C-alpha positions in Angstrom: 91.4 107.8 117.7 88.3 109.6 116.3 85.5 107.9 114.4 87.0 109.2 111.2 90.4 108.1 111.9 89.2 104.4 113.0 87.4 104.4 109.7 90.4 105.5 107.7 92.6 102.9 109.4 90.1 100.2 108.7 90.1 101.1 105.0 93.9 101.3 104.9 94.3 97.7 106.5 91.6 96.1 104.2 93.4 97.5 101.2 96.7 96.0 102.2 95.5 92.9 103.5 94.5 91.1 100.4 98.1 91.9 98.9 99.9 90.6 101.7 97.5 87.5 102.2 98.1 86.5 98.5 101.8 86.9 98.8 101.9 84.1 101.6 99.0 82.0 101.0 100.7 80.5 97.9 103.4 78.6 99.8 101.2 75.7 101.1 99.6 75.4 97.7 102.7 74.8 95.8 102.7 71.1 96.1 99.2 70.7 95.1 99.7 73.1 92.1 102.8 71.1 90.9 100.6 68.0 91.2 97.8 69.4 88.9 99.7 71.4 86.6 103.3 69.8 87.0 106.4 71.3 87.4 109.3 70.8 90.2 111.0 73.1 92.6 111.9 75.7 89.7 108.1 75.9 88.8 107.3 76.5 92.4 109.9 79.4 92.6 108.4 81.0 89.7 104.9 80.7 90.8 106.1 82.9 93.8 108.5 85.1 92.3 106.6 85.9 89.3 104.1 87.7 91.5 107.0 89.4 93.5 109.0 90.4 90.5 106.4 92.6 89.1 105.2 93.8 92.6 108.8 94.8 93.7 109.5 96.6 90.5 106.2 98.4 90.0 105.7 99.4 93.6 108.0 102.1 93.3 106.1 103.5 90.4 102.9 103.0 92.4 104.2 105.3 95.0 104.7 108.0 92.7 101.2 107.6 91.1 99.9 107.8 94.8 101.6 111.0 95.5 100.6 112.5 92.0 97.1 111.1 91.3 95.9 110.6 94.9 95.7 107.8 97.3 91.9 106.9 96.6 92.2 106.6 92.8 95.3 104.4 93.0 93.9 102.1 95.7 90.6 101.8 93.6 92.6 100.8 90.4 94.7 98.3 92.5 91.7 96.6 94.2 89.8 96.3 90.9 92.9 95.0 89.0 93.7 92.6 91.9 90.2 91.1 91.7 90.3 90.5 88.0 93.8 88.8 88.1 92.9 86.7 91.1 90.2 85.3 89.0 92.5 84.4 86.1 94.7 82.7 88.6 91.9 80.6 90.1 91.1 79.3 86.5 94.6 79.0 85.2 94.7 75.9 82.9 98.4 75.4 82.8 101.6 76.1 84.9 102.5 79.0 82.3 99.2 80.6 82.4 99.4 80.8 86.2 103.0 82.2 86.2 101.8 85.0 83.9 98.7 85.6 85.8 100.6 85.7 89.2 102.9 88.5 87.4 100.0 90.4 86.4 98.6 90.1 89.9 101.7 91.6 91.3 101.4 94.7 89.1 98.0 95.3 90.8 99.1 94.3 94.3 101.8 97.0 94.0 99.2 99.7 93.9 97.7 98.7 97.3 100.5 98.7 100.0 102.1 102.2 99.5 98.8 104.0 99.1 97.3 102.5 102.1 100.1 103.7 104.2 100.2 107.0 102.8 96.6 107.3 103.7 97.4 106.6 107.5 100.5 109.1 107.3 98.0 111.8 105.9 95.4 111.3 108.7 97.6 110.8 111.9 100.3 112.3 113.5 102.6 111.9 116.6 102.0 108.9 118.8 98.8 108.3 117.3 100.6 107.9 113.8 102.9 105.3 115.5 99.9 103.5 117.2 98.1 103.4 113.7 101.0 102.0 112.1 101.4 99.4 114.7 97.9 98.4 114.2 98.1 98.3 110.5 101.5 96.3 110.7 99.9 93.8 113.2 97.0 93.0 110.7 99.1 93.1 107.5 102.0 90.9 109.0 99.3 88.6 110.6 98.0 88.2 107.0 101.3 87.5 105.7 101.8 84.6 108.3 98.3 83.6 108.6 97.8 83.1 104.8 99.1 79.5 105.1 96.4 78.6 107.5 93.7 79.5 105.3 95.4 78.4 102.3 96.1 74.9 103.7 92.5 74.5 104.8 91.2 75.5 101.1 93.7 73.3 99.5 93.0 70.0 101.5 89.2 70.7 101.7 88.4 72.2 98.3 91.0 73.0 95.7 94.3 75.2 95.5 92.2 77.5 93.1 90.0 78.7 95.9 93.2 80.4 97.5 92.8 83.0 94.8 88.9 83.2 94.6 88.6 84.2 98.2 90.2 87.6 97.4 87.0 88.7 95.5 84.8 89.3 98.5 87.0 91.3 100.7 87.8 93.4 97.8 84.6 94.3 97.1 83.8 95.3 100.7 86.9 97.4 100.5 85.8 99.2 97.3 82.5 100.0 99.1 84.2 101.3 102.1 86.8 103.2 100.1 84.0 105.1 98.1 83.2 106.9 101.4 86.4 108.4 101.8 87.0 112.4 101.2 88.1 112.9 97.7 91.5 112.8 96.5 93.6 116.1 96.1 94.1 117.4 92.6 96.9 116.4 90.4 100.1 118.4 91.1 100.8 120.8 88.5 103.7 119.5 86.0 103.9 116.3 87.5 104.6 113.3 85.5 105.3 109.4 85.6 108.9 108.1 85.3 108.1 105.4 82.7 111.7 104.9 81.7 112.6 104.4 85.5 109.8 101.8 85.7 111.0 99.8 82.7 114.7 100.0 83.6 113.7 98.7 87.2 111.5 95.9 85.8 114.3 94.5 83.7 116.9 95.2 86.2 115.1 93.1 88.8 113.4 90.5 86.5 116.4 89.3 84.5 118.9 88.6 87.4 115.9 86.7 89.3 115.4 84.7 86.1 119.1 83.7 86.0 119.2 82.9 89.6 116.1 80.6 89.4 117.2 79.0 86.1 120.7 78.4 87.0 119.6 75.2 88.7 118.5 73.8 85.2 121.1 75.2 82.9 124.1 75.9 85.1 126.0 79.1 85.4 127.9 78.7 82.1 124.9 78.7 80.0 124.0 81.7 77.9 120.4 81.4 79.1 121.7 82.4 82.6 124.6 84.7 81.9 122.9 87.0 79.2 119.8 87.9 81.3 122.5 88.3 84.4 124.7 90.6 82.5 121.6 92.7 80.9 119.8 92.9 84.2 122.9 94.2 86.1 123.4 96.8 83.4 119.8 97.8 83.7 120.2 98.2 87.4 123.2 100.5 86.8 121.3 102.5 84.3 118.4 102.6 86.5 120.4 104.4 89.2 122.1 106.8 86.9 118.8 107.8 85.2 117.2 108.5 88.8 119.9 110.6 89.8 119.7 112.9 86.6 115.8 112.8 85.9 113.7 115.8 87.3 110.9 113.7 88.7 112.4 110.3 89.5 110.6 107.3 90.6 113.0 106.7 93.2 114.1 109.9 94.9 117.7 109.1 95.8 117.6 112.0 98.1 115.4 110.0 100.6 118.6 107.9 101.3 120.4 110.8 102.9 118.2 110.2 105.8 119.8 108.1 108.1 117.0 106.2 109.8 115.2 105.7 106.3 118.6 104.1 104.6 119.5 102.0 107.7 115.8 100.9 108.2 115.6 99.7 104.5 118.8 97.8 104.8 117.4 96.1 108.0 114.2 95.5 106.1 116.1 93.8 103.2 117.8 91.2 105.5 114.8 90.6 107.8 112.2 90.2 105.2 114.6 88.2 103.0 115.1 85.9 105.9 111.2 85.9 106.4 110.5 84.9 103.0 113.2 82.4 102.6 112.5 80.6 105.7 108.7 80.4 105.1 109.0 79.3 101.7 111.3 76.3 102.9 109.2 75.5 106.0 106.2 75.3 103.9 107.7 73.1 101.2 109.7 70.7 103.7 106.7 70.1 106.0 104.6 68.9 103.1 107.1 67.2 101.0 109.4 65.6 103.5 107.7 65.4 106.8 104.4 64.2 105.3 102.4 67.4 106.7 99.2 68.0 105.0 98.6 71.4 103.4 96.2 72.3 106.4 98.7 70.9 108.9 101.5 73.0 107.4 99.5 76.3 107.6 98.3 75.7 111.1 101.8 75.5 112.3 102.0 79.2 112.0 99.1 80.1 114.2 101.2 81.1 117.3 103.0 83.5 115.4 99.8 85.2 113.8 98.5 85.3 117.3 101.4 87.1 118.7 101.7 89.4 115.8 98.0 90.6 116.3 98.4 90.8 120.1 101.7 92.4 120.5 102.5 94.5 117.4 100.3 97.5 118.5 102.0 97.4 121.9 105.5 97.4 120.5 104.4 100.2 118.0 103.3 102.4 121.1 106.5 101.7 123.1 108.8 102.4 120.1 106.9 105.7 119.8 107.7 106.4 123.4 111.2 104.9 123.7 112.5 105.0 120.2 112.8 102.2 117.7 116.5 101.2 118.1 116.2 98.7 120.9 113.0 96.8 119.4 114.7 96.7 116.0 117.8 95.2 117.7 116.3 92.8 120.1 113.2 91.5 117.8 115.4 90.4 114.9 118.0 88.6 117.3 114.9 86.8 118.9 113.7 85.7 115.5 117.1 84.4 114.5 117.0 82.2 117.8 113.7 80.8 116.7 115.3 79.8 113.2 118.3 78.2 115.0 115.8 76.1 117.2 114.5 74.7 113.9 117.9 73.2 113.3 116.6 70.4 115.7 113.9 69.5 113.2 114.3 66.0 111.6 112.5 64.2 108.9 109.4 63.6 111.4 109.2 67.3 112.3 107.3 66.6 115.6 105.1 69.6 116.2 105.2 70.0 119.8 108.7 69.3 120.6 110.6 70.7 117.4 108.3 73.0 115.6 106.3 74.7 117.9 109.0 76.0 120.4 110.7 77.5 117.4 107.8 79.1 115.9 106.9 80.8 119.3 110.3 82.4 119.9 110.3 83.4 116.2 106.8 85.0 116.6 107.8 87.0 119.6 110.7 88.5 117.7 108.8 89.5 114.9 106.1 90.9 117.1 108.8 93.3 118.7 110.2 94.1 115.2 107.7 94.9 112.7 105.8 97.9 114.0 109.1 99.8 115.3 110.8 99.2 111.9 108.0 100.5 109.9 107.4 103.6 112.1 111.2 104.3 112.0 111.4 104.2 108.3 108.4 106.4 107.5 108.7 108.5 110.5 112.1 109.8 109.4 110.4 111.2 106.0 108.3 114.3 105.3 104.7 113.2 105.2 104.4 114.9 101.7 106.6 112.1 100.6 105.0 109.3 102.4 103.5 107.7 99.2 106.9 107.0 97.5 108.6 106.5 101.1 106.2 103.7 101.9 106.5 102.3 98.4 110.3 102.2 98.7 110.3 100.2 101.9 107.7 97.8 100.7 109.7 97.3 97.5 112.8 96.5 99.5 110.9 93.9 101.4 109.4 92.2 98.4 112.7 92.5 96.4 114.5 90.7 99.3 111.9 87.9 99.2 112.1 87.7 95.6 115.9 87.3 95.7 115.9 85.0 98.7 113.5 82.6 97.3 115.4 82.8 93.8 118.4 81.6 95.7 116.6 78.8 97.7 117.8 75.9 95.5 121.2 77.2 95.4 121.4 77.4 99.2 119.7 74.0 99.5 122.0 72.5 97.1 119.5 70.1 95.6 116.7 70.4 93.1 114.4 68.7 95.9 114.6 70.0 99.4 115.7 67.5 101.7 116.6 67.6 105.5 120.1 68.6 104.8 119.2 71.5 102.3 116.5 72.6 104.7 118.9 72.9 107.5 121.0 74.8 105.2 118.4 77.3 104.3 117.2 77.6 108.0 120.8 78.5 109.1 121.2 81.2 106.3 117.7 82.7 107.4 118.8 83.0 111.1 122.0 84.6 109.9 120.1 87.2 107.8 117.7 87.8 110.9 120.7 88.3 113.3 122.5 90.7 110.6 119.4 92.7 110.5 119.4 93.4 114.2 123.0 94.1 114.3 122.5 96.7 111.5 119.9 98.4 113.7 122.0 98.4 116.7 124.7 100.1 114.8 122.8 102.4 112.6 119.4 103.5 114.0 119.0 106.7 115.8 116.1 107.1 118.3 114.3 110.5 117.4 115.2 113.2 119.6 112.4 114.4 122.0 112.1 118.2 122.2 113.3 119.5 125.6 110.4 121.2 127.7 110.5 124.8 128.5 109.2 126.5 131.7 107.2 129.8 131.8 107.2 131.3 135.0 108.4 128.3 136.9 105.5 126.3 135.5 105.4 123.6 133.1 104.2 124.6 129.6 101.1 122.8 128.1 103.7 120.6 125.7 105.7 119.6 128.8 102.6 118.4 130.6 101.5 116.4 127.5 104.8 114.8 127.7 
């Protein structure tokens, strides 16, 4: 990489880092938040899902904003908004205020991820692009999993409120670095924002998730559950129909005509649904049943973080050389094996004999998976549509987590997560991981490598480079 490319990559990683960190750091703080502000499993689900609902709904709109107005402007707006809403969460006086603030924080977070990936795709190409995506994936995925470590220490040593306050300093640093990037391109002539599509998307995602969470309190026959479920489903249908007909859709359905993009997003939905469901349940179980402190629960994931940081870039390069199909198949299957090992965990959850082996196997599987998955999806799309393509993929991963966590109490079968419920959730997570690997095996195609040509019996420069 050139010095300029390294600088761009650093800005892209920092911009997305806070969003990924905040999405996972919350899990180990849920018990402390419930103790201070009240609320049971349903409230804990809402603290997580309020963020995911708005992030998953608005992230598609954010991808369009990135392509229309420029990545730098959108990143700046997202960072400022994320800082302000983080402070609102930190000073929340009630559980209801915190849930609303988390929703606003998700809107700001939605502006960060697609624009950060779009910056990489605009400044890298070929094998260097796969390597850069691998590095970006390593750090953002590590943030996603290392968040509980930092969160646990802050919750036990200071207060759960500090898990939101820590965002401010990295945001300030990122804004200063971002200001040094080259100016954005001019707005595309005639471009507009798909406002109606955004509204339909938010309603279509938000109301069904509300119904899934609240069914534990009201039951499936209650109008409080049925009405939002029906209206949300109708909004989703209207969203798809509208996106097919509008001239400038928020979600260009033509993207799904590309095989690797479509199959890769199906795999993303399964894999990240499993990841979110599993991690949410592990964090709650270890603290509320096994008696771990928030710090101990957070530190259980250190091996996974180290494996992701150390191996993701390597597997990104290997996927660029050999194609992503093998890695997208073996990685999720290995991660599924790690979760199946968690079925050995009992109420004591002994770390060395029960938790650690499962975490290590899972971590290797995720390190094999994440960079090839991202590279396969985004590498299949024209770089000119990189903003919306990365937004779609990130929306899929966040919506998968949103739905999975909303279903947690239904899968567990209890309002309070016990050992039997934990095992049910873990088994479902393992099945989702395995399904993601099998979908990749059947559907992903490795990119074709151009055949070298010979001129006068000598290899061409392109052949030599290969």
